[in-house]
N, C-alpha and C positions, 0 to 999 in steps of 0.2 A: 252638775252646777259647775264642775271643774272643766277647764279646756275652752277651746275656741271651735266651733264648728262652721265649715263653709259650705254653702249652699248654690247649686247652679240648677237652674232648672230650664230646661228646653222646651216650650210647649208649641208644639208644631200646628196644632189647629188655628189657634190664634197667631201663629208666625211671631210669637214673642219670646223672649228670654228673661228669666229671673235668676237672680243670684243672692243668696241670703248667707249672713253671717250669725251664728249664734254665738255672742261674746259672753264668756263665763260671769256667772255672778259670784264664784268663789275662786281663789285661788287654790294651788295643792297643798295637802297638808304640810305643815310646818314651813309655810312661806310667808307668813305674817311679818309684818316690819315696814320700815320706809321704803326698803328696795323691793317690795312686793309689787310687781307689773300691775296686778289686778286693781291695786290701788292708786294707780298713776292714770291720771286722765290720758296721757300721751300714748299709752298703751292702746286704749279703746280707740283714740282716733288713728293710730297706725294700722289698726286692723281693718277699720272702715275705709280708709283710704286705698290699703291693698286691696280690698274688694271692688271698690271702684274702679280701680284700674284694671280689672278683669271685665269692665262693663256689667259689674253686678246689678240686680233690680231690687234685690230684697235680703235685708239684713235680719236674722231671727235672734233674739237677746232672749235666752233661757232664764228661767228663776223658778224658785220653788222655796217652800216655807221647811223644806226638808233640811236639817242641820248636816254641815259636812262631817266626814269621818274624824276630822281635827276640830272639836267644839270652837277652838280659837281662832279659826282660819275666817276670814271676813266673807260676808256675803252682801253682795251689791243690789240694788233696787234695779231691774231691768228698765222699767220706765224712765228712770232718771239718767242712765247710761245713753239710752236711746235719744234723749232730750238733749244731752249733751254733743252728741254727735251730730245732731240733724243740722244745725246752722252752719257747720263746717264742711260736711261731705255731701254734694249735690247728688239728686237724680234718685239715688238708691233708696227702696222703700226699708221702712224700719218698723219691725214687729216684735215688741217685747211680750214675754209670756207674763200674764198677770193671772194668779190662781183666783177663782171665784169662791171656793170654800174658805169661811172664816172673813171674806172680805164684802164690804157693802158695795152693790152694783153702783150706787150714786157716786161713790168715790173712783170706780174704774171708769165709768161714764167720762167723768171730768179729766182724769188723767190722759185717755186716750185720744179725748177730743182736743185736749191742749196739745199733745204730740202731732195730731194731725194740723193745727194750726201753726206751730212754730216750724214745723216739717215743710209747709206749702203744700200739704195734701199727699204726703207720702207715709203716712201711719198705718199699720196693720196692729192686729192685736192676736194673740194666742191665749185663748181661755185654757186653763188647766184647773184640775181638781187637786186636794190635799187629802191624803189616804191613811195617814197614820196617827196612831194615838199620840206619839211623840210631838207631832205638828200640832194636834188640837190641844195639848196640853199648853202650848206657847200662848194661846189665848184664853184658854180658861172659860169659853163661852158654851161649848157643846162637845160631845164626844165623837170620836171618829166614826165614820158612817162606811156602809158597804157601797160597792160600786153603784147599783141601781139609784139609790138615793143620792148619790154624790152627782151622778148625772142628770138626775130631775132636777136638783138644784141649780145646776150649771146652765141647763137650758132655760131655766126661769131667769138666771140672772143675766144671760146673754139677751134675752127678750126685753128685759128693763132696761139695759145699757142702751139697745138699738131704739127703745121708745124714748127715752131720753134725749138721745142725739136728735131726734127728730121734734123734741118739744120745742124747739126756736125754730120758726121760719127762716128762710134764708135772709129775707130783708126785715127781719124782725129789729134789727140795730137801725136806729133812725138818726141819732145824734143831732136832735132837734135843739139848737141853741135859743131859738126864740122862746120856747115853752120849758126848757129845762129838761128835756126827755130824752134819755138815752136809747130806750126801746119803746116799739110800739106794743102795749101790753096784749092787745088783741091778738098778736101774732106769737105769743108764748102761750102753752098749753100743758094743763094738768094731764100727766098720763093715767092716772088713777087705776094703777096695777094693783090687784090683789091675788094672790096665788097661795101654793102650798108654802112657800119659804120665805116670801118677801111682800111686804105690802107699800108701796112707794108711790106718793102723789106726784112729785114733781113739781113745776117743770126743772129742767137743769139750770144751773148758773154759768155755764159756757156756751157762747153762741155755736149756732151749727159749723161745723167745720168744712174745708174746703171739699172734701170727698162727700160729705153728707154721712155715711157710714164707712169708717175706717175697714180696711180689708180684714176679714175674719179668718184664722187659719187654725183648723183643727185636725187631730189624727184621727183616722178612721179605724184603726185596728182593734179596737176594743168592742165588743158586743155592745155592751151599754152606751158606748160614747158614739156608734156608729148613727143612730137615729138624730142626736144632737148634731153632729157634723152634717148630716144629710139635709137637715132643716134650716141650718143658719150659716154653714162655712162657704165662703168663696174658694177657699183652696183648702183640699185634704191631703194630709201627708198619710203614707202608709208604708209598711216594711216588705210586703210581698206583691209581686204583680198579680195574684189572683185576687187581690182585695179590691182592684179597680173595678170591676163588675159589680161587685158588692156594694161598693160606696154609689156606682151610678144608679143600681137599682133602688137604693134606698132614696137617693136624691128624687128619683122618678115618683117613688111613692109618697114622698113627702110634697109632691105638687109642683116640684122645680123642674127646670130644664138640666139634664145632666151636662149638656155642653157647656153650660154657664159655670161650672165648677171644675177648677183645675184638680186634677189626681196626680200626685207627684209621689215618686217612688224613691225611698233612700238608697243611696249607693255608697259604700266607702270609697273615698278617694285614695287610700294609700298603696297605690300599686302604680305601674308604668303608665305614661299618658296613652300609649298606644291601647293597653288593655282596658283602660277607662273609657277612651272613645268607643270602644267596642261595646263595654257594657252599655253605655248611653245609648247606642245604636240599637242593641236588642230590648233595651227597655221600652224607647219611644217607638221604634217601628216594628219589633218583632210581637212586642207585649201590648202594643199600642197604649201605652201610658202618656198622659198628657205632659209629663215632664220627670225630671228626676232630682233628687237631692243628693249632691255630692258631700260627703263629711270627710274631710283630711283630719290630719292631727292638730293639736291644741297650738301649734306654732304659727304664728301670722305669716312667716317666710312660704309656708305651702300655699298661699294664694298667689305668689310668684309664679309658682309651678302652672297653676291653674291658667293664670292670665299669658304667660309666655309659651306655654307647650300644649295646654289642652284646650283651650278656647281656640286657636287658630286651627286645630284639627277639626274641631267640632265645626266650625265656620266651613271649612273645606268640604266637610263630609255632608254639609247639608242639614247638620243638627242643631244649628241655631242660625237664627236671623240676624243681619246687623241692627243695631239698636235704633229704632225708629218711633219708639212709643212717645205718647205725649208726657207731660210733667208729673201727674198724680200715678200714685200706685194702683189705683183701678184702671186707669189708661193703660198700663204696662200689661196687666192682666186681661186686657179686652173688655173691660167691664164698664157699663156707664156709670155716671154719677147717681147715686141713689135717689129714688123718689123719697118724698117725706110723706109719712103716713098721713099726718093730720091735713095735708092738702090734697093726698091722691085720694083719701078715704079706704085706702087698703091696707089692713095690717094683718096679713099672714107671713108665717115662715118664708112661704114661696114667693113672696112679694119683695123682699129686704135686698136680693142681690140685682 
């Protein structure tokens, strides 16, 4: 939760570049008080503006239910921070982490759809799970579970969220003053989902957002998480180059096109610019990764190094294309606007991207 992570991703196959900032949900131990930068809205705006100067495409906002080492340290809500940034910093995609364990998917659906609306179609979502007894005790609803159960629940939660995003057709809002109707009720749909963990009737109470489905970002390192990422993710983050082929094979097994899912490799950015450019080249060219995730230190000043030294070298080396993407986050990742299940008649995991 502590620190700020910067993510740059150069996706060669789509000739598209991505940059994400993971704005911390909590300050370092002992940093509480009026001077704590994590409690200052200007801090988050500075980080996002610095990322925008690099040509960033995606800001990742981490979050969890895990208490920081210092129980008195603040923990901020990632969706709320992203919503604060959205109207002020243009073009960058905004992907907060929302933990699905102990969280109702109806609430998640509303929060991320709202973020997509207020950002003009730049929202993403990083689903995560909550593993510990300490976190479970914060809610008191159920005990901690093992990874297989957590990820089965996560898969259900993601499906419910996506169905809720589709429960309003694009033209459901009619604003008919003559009849006093705001929506055409024939274009609102009950999702009637019944699964192992959730029973949700719907529909949502938020209109369908600009992207239809905000971008879904999942990690693909954990064996239990990989099938979920394969079925639902638009972007998969991995820690090692050998994970790419596992992800692509899993995506194909789920009935989806592997080329429609970007696989990004985490790379630490606390090294000389020349070394960093070489590392990006090795990942993208030699290891055939779709992109990279650069993770520098917690200081927003590190973004200036990325903007002034790293990005120009990446452009010169052909490892990043000049920014020419459309206005939405799905545009930036080369993805079409999502079809609506209720109008297309196809709701499988492979049909949602």
